[in-house]
C-alpha positions, 0 to 999 in steps of 0.5 A: 879382919886383920890378925888382932881381931881374928884372935878377938873372934877365936876368943869369942868363938872358945868362950861361946863353946866353953861357956854353952851361950845360946847364940849362933855366929857366923864368921862373913868375910865378904870382898864383894860388900865392903863394910859388912860387919865380921859377924853374922849371929843369931840367937835362940828367939830366932833374932839375926844381928850383926856384930863389927870386931873392933880392938881399941889402941887409943882414944878413937877406933878407926872404922872405914866409910864403909863400915860406918855407912853399913851402920848408918843404913842399919841402925836395927840389930847392928852392935859393935864389940870393942875390946880395948887394948892393952889386955891389963883391963881384963874382962871389963875390956869388952864392951858391946855398943849399939851400931848407931854409936859408930860415928861418936866411937869413931870420933872418940866422944867421951861417955859413950854408954855401952849396953854391955860390959864384959864378953859374959854380959855382952853374950847375955845382951845378946841372947836377950835380943 
């Protein structure tokens, strides 16, 4: 995870604690299995899911071939949480996409619908899986 994504992770963790969300996250640092998402999540409904954290600085989001392969091979309960920069967009700058949308996000295809917008809505969506 790069420094920007690490800051994003700390923001998510602090938000989760401050707002008493019903989610548990484990940060995965795995150099053995390239492409493994950044976070393993668990909700009160006993559902596990993974979350890839990405910062969007341009039209397209950069993914490694290993990250794309992971999301293609695991189409269920995998998500990509994108924070659009610059920060001028505020809360709505955070969007949650299904992992199956990874190729479209990589290619910068316009009109891809997120499953939730805003950190609060994204957490709520994951709580309700």
